[in-house]
C-alpha positions in Angstrom: -17.9 17.7 24.2 -21.0 18.9 22.5 -24.1 16.8 22.3 -23.6 16.8 18.6 -20.1 15.3 19.0 -21.4 12.6 21.3 -24.0 11.5 18.8 -21.4 11.0 16.0 -20.6 7.3 15.5 -17.1 6.0 16.0 -15.6 4.3 12.9 -12.4 2.3 12.3 -12.1 1.5 8.6 -9.7 0.7 5.8 -9.4 2.3 2.4 -7.9 0.9 -0.8 -4.2 1.3 -1.4 -2.1 -0.5 -4.0 0.7 -2.0 -2.0 0.0 -1.5 1.6 -3.1 -0.9 3.8 -4.8 2.4 4.3 -6.3 2.9 7.8 -8.7 5.5 9.0 -10.2 6.4 12.4 -13.2 8.6 12.7 -14.6 10.0 16.0 -16.3 12.9 17.6 -13.0 14.2 19.0 -9.4 14.1 17.9 -8.5 11.7 20.6 -11.3 9.3 19.6 -10.2 9.4 16.0 -6.6 8.5 17.1 -8.0 5.6 19.1 -10.1 4.4 16.1 -7.0 4.7 13.8 -5.2 2.4 16.2 -8.1 -0.1 16.1 -8.1 0.1 12.3 -4.4 -0.7 12.3 -5.0 -3.7 14.5 -7.8 -4.7 12.2 -5.3 -5.2 9.4 -3.5 -7.8 11.6 -6.5 -9.5 13.4 -10.0 -8.8 14.7 -9.5 -6.4 17.7 -12.6 -7.9 19.4 -10.6 -11.1 19.9 -7.9 -9.4 21.9 -8.2 -9.6 25.7 -7.2 -6.2 27.2 -5.4 -7.9 30.1 -2.3 -5.8 30.2 -1.9 -2.0 30.0 1.0 -0.2 28.5 1.4 3.5 29.1 2.7 5.4 26.1 3.8 9.0 25.4 4.8 10.7 22.2 5.2 14.2 20.9 5.5 15.7 17.5 5.8 19.1 15.8 2.3 18.8 14.2 -0.8 16.7 14.6 -0.3 14.6 11.5 3.2 13.5 12.6 1.7 12.8 16.0 -0.6 10.2 14.5 2.4 8.6 12.7 4.4 8.6 15.9 1.5 7.1 17.9 0.9 4.3 15.5 4.7 3.6 15.2 5.0 3.5 18.9 2.2 0.9 19.1 4.0 -1.2 16.4 7.2 -0.9 18.3 5.6 -2.0 21.6 3.8 -4.9 20.0 7.0 -6.1 18.3 9.3 -5.8 21.3 6.8 -7.2 23.8 5.3 -9.9 21.6 1.8 -8.4 22.2 -1.3 -7.5 20.3 -3.4 -4.6 21.4 -7.2 -4.3 21.1 -8.2 -1.3 23.3 -6.8 2.3 23.4 -7.2 5.4 25.4 -5.7 8.7 24.1 -5.3 12.2 25.6 -3.7 14.9 23.5 -2.6 18.3 24.7 -0.2 20.7 23.0 1.0 18.1 20.5 1.8 15.7 23.2 0.0 12.3 23.4 -0.5 10.3 26.5 -2.1 7.0 25.8 -2.8 3.5 27.2 -2.8 0.5 25.0 -4.4 -2.7 26.4 -3.8 -6.1 25.1 -2.2 -9.5 25.6 0.6 -11.8 24.4 0.0 -12.6 20.8 -1.1 -16.1 20.0 -0.8 -17.3 16.4 -3.5 -19.9 17.0 -6.0 -17.5 18.7 -5.3 -14.3 16.9 -4.4 -15.7 13.5 -2.4 -12.7 12.4 -2.9 -11.9 8.7 0.2 -9.7 8.2 2.9 -8.0 10.2 2.8 -4.2 10.0 6.3 -2.7 9.6 5.3 0.9 10.1 3.0 3.8 9.7 3.9 6.1 6.7 3.3 9.6 5.6 1.4 8.4 2.6 -2.3 9.6 2.5 -1.6 11.2 5.9 -4.5 13.3 7.1 -5.7 14.5 10.4 -8.6 17.0 10.4 -12.0 17.8 11.5 -14.2 17.1 8.4 -17.2 18.8 10.0 -18.0 19.8 13.6 -17.8 16.8 15.8 -16.3 14.5 13.1 -12.5 14.0 13.2 -10.6 11.8 10.8 -7.1 10.4 11.4 -5.7 8.4 8.5 -2.5 7.1 6.8 -1.1 4.1 5.0 0.7 1.4 7.0 3.5 -0.7 5.4 2.7 -4.4 5.6 
C-alpha cells in the first residue's frame, strides 16, 4: 500500500434513493472499500459501534466481476445475519482473483440494545459501482432493499 493510500480516510456513508437505501464504502484499497460498504449497510439497521465483535464468522464468495462480488458479499452477510440471528459490526476482507475471503464479527441481535431500524432484504444491482475514483481511493456502492 502506498503512503498516499494509507493517508486516505475511510468512509461508510449513505446516499439518497427513493424507495430503499443507498450504501457506499470508501477506502484506500478495494478490500477496505468492501469493509466500509458492509459497515454502511449495517448502519442502515443500527449503529455499528454498538455491536460487540464477540463472534467471528468466516465467509467466502466468488463472482465473475468485481461489482457482482460486492453484491454477493453483502448478500452473504445478510444471509448469515438472518439465519444466525446476529448483527455484525466489524469486517475483514481479502480479495484475490475475484474471490473474497472475509471475516464478519458480531453478536446475537438484541432488539432492546441494537434497536434495529429496518430489516435489509438484499443488496441489489441498482446504482452498483466498484471503482478506483483516484489513486488510493476506492468506492464500493449499491442500493439495498429494505
